[in-house]
N, C-alpha and C positions, 0 to 999 in steps of 0.2 A: 637399289640405293645409288649406285654409281650413275646409272642413266638419269635418275631423277636429279641428281646433283648437276650433271652436265647440262640438263635442260633448265636449270635454275629453279627447280622445285624444292622448296624447303621442308615440306611436310609430306610424309609418306605413310598412308594408312594401310594396314594389312591385317591378316587374321592373328597370327602369332609370331613369336620370335624363336629362333633356334636357341641352343644352350649348350652347356657342358653336360655330356652324358654321364650317367652314373659310372663310377670307376674311371672317369676321365683323367684323374691325376696319374693314372698308370697307362691308360690306352691313348691319351692325348686326343680323344674323340671330342672335338669342339667344333660347333657349327661355324662355318666361314662367315656368316653374317655378323657374328660378334666382333670379329677382327675388322671386318669392313666398316662397321659402325664406328670403330675407334679411329678411323682415318678419313671418314667421309662426313662432312658437315650437313647432315640431314637429320630431321627429327622423325623418328619412327613411332607411330601410335599403334599399339597392338594390345591383345589381351594376355600378354606375357608368354612364358614358355610352358609347355605341357609338363604335368607333374611327374611324368616318368623320367624327366631330366633332373639334374642336380641343381636346384634353384639357388641355394646358398653359394655354390661355386660359380654359377653363372653370374650372379651379382658381383662376386669378387673379381671375376675375369673382366667384366664390363668396367669396374672401377679402375682396374689396372690399365685398361685400354684408354682411360680418360673419358669414358662415356657417362654423362650425368643421367641418373635414373630416378623417376618419380612415378607416383600412382595417383590417379584422380580420386578425390574423396568420394564422389558420386553420392552425396547426401549424408555420408558418415562423418562423425566428429572424432577428433583426436587422431592417434596413430592408426594406420591401416596396413593390412597385409598386401604383399604382391599378389595379384591374381595368378591362378594356375590354369589359364586358358578356359576350360569348361567349368571351373570353380572360382567363385569370387574370392575365397580365402585360401591361402596356401600354408598358413602357419609361419610364414617367413615375413617379418616386418619390412615394409618398403623403406628405402633410404630417405625418401622425401614424399610429402603429401602435397598434391596440387589441388587447390580448391575449385578452380573453374578454368574455362578456356582462356579467359583474359589473363590470368596469372601464367598459364602455360605460354601464351604468346609473349608476355614480358620476359620470361626466361629465355626464350629463343632469340628475341631481339637483343637482349643484353649479351648473350653468349656470342652471337654473330658480330656484334660491335667490338668485342674483344679480339676477334680474329682467330679464335681457336679452330683447329681443323678437325676436331672430333665431333661426333654426333650426339644426339640425345635420344633416350627412350622413355616415352610416357606410356605407362600401362593403364588401359581402360578396362575395368572389370566387366565381365559379362553381366547382363541384367539379372536381377533376383529371380525373375520369371523363368529364365532358361538355365540358370545355374544348377549344376548337379551337386548335391550335398558332398561336402569334402570327405566325410567318413566313407560314404558309399563309393566315391571315386577312388579313394585310396585302396579299398579292397579290390576293386576292379583292376586297378593299375598293377597291384602286386601280382594278381593272377595272370595278367597279360605278360608281364615281365618274366614270370616263371615259365610260362608256356614258350616264350621266345628262347629262353635258355635251353629248354628241353628240345626244342626243334633245331637248335644250332643256328638260329638266325642272328648273325652278327654283322658288323660293318654297315654297309649301305642297305642290307636287307633287314636290319633290326627295326628301324622306325616304321617302315610300311607294315611289317608283321604286327607290331604292337598296336598301331592305329586300327588295323582290320579287326584284331581281336577285341579291342575296346568297343568298336562299333557293334560287334556281335554280342558282347556281354551286356551292353546297355540297351539292346533292342533297337538300335538306330537313333537313340536320343542325341548322341554326339553330332549326328549329321544336322539335325534341326538346330542344335546349339551353335554349330559352325556358322550356319547362315546368319543367325541372329547376331553373333558377335562381330562378324565382318560388317554387317550393316551398321551396327552401333559404332564401330571404330571409324568407318567412313564418315558418318555424321559428326562424330567428335572431331575428327581431323579437319573437316570442312569448317566447323565453327572456330577452331583454333586458327586456321588460315585467315578467316575473316577478321578476327581480332588482331592478328599480326599485321594485316593490311591497314587497319585503323591506326595502329601504332606508327607505322611508317608514314602514313599521311599526317599524323599529328606532329611527327618530328621534322617533317619537311624534306625528308630524303628517303630513298629506297635502298635497302641493303643490296650490296653487290652479291647476289646469291651464288653464282657459279664460282666467283673468285672473291671471297670475303676479304675486306681490307682491314688493316689494323687501325682502330680508332682509340682515342683516349677514353678512360673510364668516366671521367667527370661529366662530359656532355651527354652521355647516355642517361645518367640520372636526371639531368636537367630537362632533357627532351621528353622523357617518358613522364616525369613528374613523380614526386615522392609518394603520392597516394597510390599510383599505379604500381610502384615497385614495392609497396608494402607486401610482405610475405612472398616476394618474387625475386629474391637475390639469385644471381646466376649460380647454377650448379656447376662447380668446378671440380675436376678430377682430383681425388685424394683429399678432399676437404670434408671434415666432419661438420654436420649441420649444427651441432651443439656448440655453445660458446667455448672458445679456446683462448689461451693466453698468447699474446703476441710474441713472436720470436725475439730473442735477445740478439741473435746473430743472423745476418743474411750472408750467404756465400754465393757469389756470382762467378761461375766458372764452368769448366767442362765436365760433361758426363760422357763417358766413352766405354767401348768394349776394349779390354786390354788383352793382348796376347803376349805371353812371356815365354821366350825361347832360351832355355838354359843349356849351354854347350856341355856335352858329355864326351870327352875324348875316348876313342876306341882303345881297347887293350892293344898294347904293342905299338901304339902310335907315338909320335914325338911327345916330349914332355911339356909342350906348350899348353898353357891353360886357356889360351884365346882361340876362338874359331878362326879358320883360314878364310881369307877373302877370295872372291871370284870362283867359289866352288860351294857345294852343299856340305853341311856339317851335321853330325849326329847331335840330337838335342832332345830334351824333355820339354814339351810344349803344353802350356796350360792357358785356359781362357777364363776371364772373370770380368766383373764390372769394375770400372775405374774412372779415370778422369781426375785431374787435380782438384777441381771444385767438389766433385762427388766425394773424393777421399777425405778432404778437409771436413765437409759436412758430416760424413759418417763418423769421423773421429769426435767431432763436437757432440753428436748425438749419443755416442757410446759413453761419454763421460758426463752426460746429464744436462748439456746445454739445450736450450730451446732454439732450434735452427731451421731456417728456410733455405733450400737450395734453389737457385735461379739459373736455369740452363736451357738447352734446346737439343732436341733430337730430330732426325729425319723421320719420314713415314715409311722407311724401308724395314726389312726383316730385322736388321741390327737394332733399329729403334724400338721395335716391338719387344725384342729380347731385353734390351736395356731397361725399358720402362717396367716390364714384368719383374725383372730382378730388383729394381729400385723399390717397387711397390711391395714386394715380398720382404724386403729389408726393413720396411716400416717408415722410410722417409716419404714425406708428402710430395706428390707430383704436381701440386697446384702452381708452383713456380717454374715447372719444366714445360716449355712450349714444344709443340710438335710442328715442324716446318715441312710443308708439302714439297715434293719434288726435290728433296735435299737428302744427302747421305749423312747418316749418324757418324759421330766422331769415333775413330778407332786409333789405337795406339799399339805399336809392336815394339817390344824391347828384346834386344839380343844381348844376353849376358854371358860372361866367360864362366869357366868351371868353378870359380869362387863366388858366383852370383853377382859379380860387379858388372855394371852396365858397360857394354862395349859400343853399342849403337842403338839408336831408337828412331823409329819412323812414326810420325803422327799425322793423321788427316783430321784437322780441326776446322775444316772449311765451313761447317754449319755455324761455328762460333763467329764467323766473319760476315754473317748475313743477318744480323739482328739489329741493324741501326734504327729501324722504326720502333721495335719493341722496347728498346732501352729507354726511349723517350716517351713511351705511352704506358704499356702494361706494367713494366718493372718499376718505372718511376712512380706510378700511382701506388704501387704496393709499398715502396719505400716510404712514401709520404704518409700512408695509412698506418704502417707499423712502427716507423721511426726506431729501428733497431739500435742498440748500443754500439755494435760493431758491424762493419761491412768488410768482408774479406773478398778481394778481387784477384783472380789469377790472370796471367798475361796471355791466355789463349784467345782472348777477344782481339779483334782488330784494333788499331790505335784509337780510332774515333770512338768505338763502343766502350773500350777500356776507360778512356778519359771521361766519357759521359757518365759511366757508372760512378767514377770518383766525384764528378761535379754534383750529381744527384745525391750521393751519400753525404757529402759535405753540407749540402743545402739543408738536410734534415738533422745536422749535428751528430751524425754517426762518426765514430772513430774508424779509420780505414786502415786495413792491413793489406799489403801488396805481396803476392807470391809470384816471383819472376818466372817460374816454370822452366825456362831454358836460357841458354846464353843468348840466342838470337831474339827470343821473344821478350827478354828482360828489357831490351832497348825501347820497347813500345811506350813505356811510361814517359819517355822524353821526346817522342816523335812530335813534330810540329804540324799544324794545319793552318790553312789560309784564313780560317775564320778567327783565329787567335782568341777564341772564347775560353780556352782552357789555360789556366795559369797555375803552375806548380809553385805555390807560394812558400815562403820561408817562415820559420817560427817567429811569432806565434800564429801567423795566418796560414800555416801549413795544411795541406790536404791529406797527406799520408802520415799516419802516426807510427807505423811499424812496417818493416820489410824483413823477409827471411830468405835471403839469397844463399847459395853456396859460394865458394870462393871464386869460381869461374863466372858465375852470374854477377857477383859483386863487381868484378873487374869490367865486365861488359856494361853494367849500369853506369859505372864511373866514366868509362870511355864515351858512352852515348851522351851523358850529361855534359861532358867537356866539349864534345863535337857540336852539341846543340847550342853552346854558348852560354848556358845558364850558370856556369861557374865563373863567368865574367860579370855577372850582374851586380849592381851596386848593393842591393839588399843582401845578397850572398856574402859579399865582402864585409859588410858591417857585422854579420854574425860571426864570420871567421875571425875577424879582428878582435871581437869580444872574447873569443876563446882564450886569447893570451898565450898561445903556444910559442915556445922558444925554438927558433930554427936550429940553434946550436945544441940544445940539450934534449930535444924531443926524441931523437932516435934512442938514446940510452934509456930514457924513461919507457918508451914503447917496448924495447927489448926486455926490460925488467918485468913487464906485465905479460907479454904474449910470446916472447922468445924471438931469437934472431931470424929463424926461418920465415916466419910470417911477416916480419918487418921487411926482410929482403924481397919478399914477394909483393909487398905493398898492400897487404890486406888491411891492417889497421889504418894506414894513411888514407886509403880509398874510402873506408867507412866514415872517417872524420870529415872528409870533404863533402860527403852526401848528407851529413847530419842536419844542416840548416833546412833541408827539404824533408828529411825523414828522421825525426829525432830519436828513434829507436831502431837499431839494425841488429838483427840476430843472424850472424853469419855461420852457416853450418859447415863444419870442417871435417866431417867423417869421423874417423877414430880419434881425432885430436879434440873433438868436442864442439862447443859452440862459443863463438866470440860475441859477447855483449858489448855493443858500443852505444852509449846513450847520452843524450844531452839533458842535463838536469836543470830544472828551473830553480830560481832563487828560493831558498827556504826548504829545499829537499833535505830530509834528515841525514842522508848519506854524506852530505857535505861536511857534517860536523861529527859523525859517528866514528870513533877510533877504529872500529873493526873494518871500516870501508876506506880508510885514508890511503891505503896502498893502491887502491883502484881508481882514485881520483887523478886523472891525467892532467887536468888544469882547472883553475878556478877563475871566475870572472872578476873583473874590477868591481869594487863595491858600489860603484855608481850605476852599474847596469841593473835595470829594474826587472828584467825577464830572465836572462841567462845566468845560471849559477855555476856550471862547470861541466866537465866531460867525465863520464864514468866508463871505464873499460875493464872487462874481466873475461878471462878465458876459463870456461867451465869444462873440464875434462869429463867424459862419461864416467859414471860411477862404476860401470862394468862394461868391459869390451866383449863383443860377441865374436867368438872364434869362427874362422872361415867355414868349418864343417856345419856349424849351426845356422848359418845364414841361408834362408830359403829364398828371399827376394829383397832387393834394396829399393824397389820402385815406389813403395808408398811410405817409406820411413820419414821422409821430409814432410809429407802432407800430414802424417800423424802428429809430428812434432808441432806444426803450426796450429792444428786443430786443438790440441790440448792446451797450448799457451793461451789461445784466444778464449777458450772455455773458462780458463781461470781469470783472465782479465775482465770477462763479462760479468763476473760476480758482483754483488752489491759491495762487498768489502774484499777486494782481491788481495791475495798474498803477494809477497815481494816478487819481483821479476826473477830473481835468482832462484827462489823456491819453485816457481812455475816452470822455469827452464829445466831444472833438475827433474821434475815430474814428467815433463814432456820428453826428456831423454829416455826415461824409463819406457814411455809409450813407444818411442821409436825402436827401442831394443826389442820390445814384444812383437812389433810388426816385422822386423828383420827375420824373426824366427817363424813367422806365420805364412801359410799359403794364401791368406787373404791380403788384399791390397791394404787393408787396415785391420789389425788384429782385434777381434772382439774382446780379447783379454784386457784391453785397456780400460774396460768398464770398471775394473777393480781399482782404478786410480781416482774415482770420483771423490772419495773422502780426503784425498790429498790436495784438492783444489780449493 
């Protein structure tokens, strides 16, 4: 496969495909060609894997690797089985049915135009004439496997022993069948290649076979023609062929392998709870699947939201592990691209003895190499699905981050911004020479909600001020409409949030960012969450007696848009004691995921109610070994 790809050969016809061996979930005996097909954009045409392998697990592994799988109908109607090499039927239904070579070519053409780096497997059943009946083959297979176990043939000796025994028990029929199926596969592969060449000629361009480029989805449909794409939609990894409901929420963010290092002081050592610098420290180290985007998407999925994660991994070992874990979790891989010659994102957290973060190191370079994809593949997906909410984390480079926001706004999605870190939070306000991105003010704002912690909020405010957007005329008009009194504002703020936060500048910074982000949920650790929200005219809270103490200011009656500022500090309903904290790393991601899941409902509850529920979710994650606690699924009914 690798040599074919390097030579620019798109279609590779062979006898059979390897697979997951029986008991492979314990032995990890998985043929290397399955992994290679997941990272090499070649279409393999074969008669499937032999039935002494575990065909269901083989199909599952191929799906996890992002490999599209289909079986040629070969004159049959309706759903068909995957072939089992010498047998036309295996008893295992094929994920997709391919009617003919023309349809197969259209699938290859469309997938290549999308720039996916994984391959395809098209199964071509052995002819009826040479097929060995399934029942007979199953009996022979069981006998061969039993003989192999008795002889002690394991590992690399297992397959040769079983093949020799099968040839013996069939009286050599498998040898004849081998020759017939190889010839049939080569003929089928040649016909598919001819049809693919026709499509390239009709489109007026040839696919860059050795190094496929990223193209937009739209032109592919136009060039091939609707008739030729009928029954020939691209097989994308992790996508069920049956009709599905479009996601309510897109999450554009990082998918990473997380390494958590919890400091464990040695007996008799100093009483310090923090690890020492410039030396090694004793710790308990755990590994799991993380990434801010993945964590938020997981939280959304746990509480019942329909969610699509859009991210990228490398084609390295870490990427294979991450994709396998994501697939096992149940999240779709269709929006997760595999970038060749790129390293998968990894995050290392060093925590003190109380599990509080001391230092973190993150390699998110794969997220800074997606400038083409955000304007093609992901943009087309947004336009097709038009989600109610788009959550974007700041792990993207400034250009890609701002493009996500532009494309989300263009399809009228409400956008939530997760700042990620102090440094990366500034990316929202980074400027570019193109000047295409404009962070508008209410009512033409791009960002509807942000969820920084207190340090990220300060960084965002500083970045906005340095970028000069707090000097814009449209910003001044909104601030002036707020009607805040310079003389009495401090006392009012202190009465709502307390002197400590006011002295730190937290509420003041939130207010100054409101014209651009009308809802800011500032995470304050054990102090709770500060809600700062710009209310539009007519909001019920402006006149409800129970909310009057949280109305910081009211707009002049002549203002047609702005109604007032709502500010409220919500303390956590229950604080988690230090011994019960397992990890703090995913608590904030859990919080945002639960809030957005509630806001994406047809009739969402009040923001205060949703924040209370999200705080419960964060508390569950603090006590969990997982980046996002599965226990938060119990919160569904509260949203």
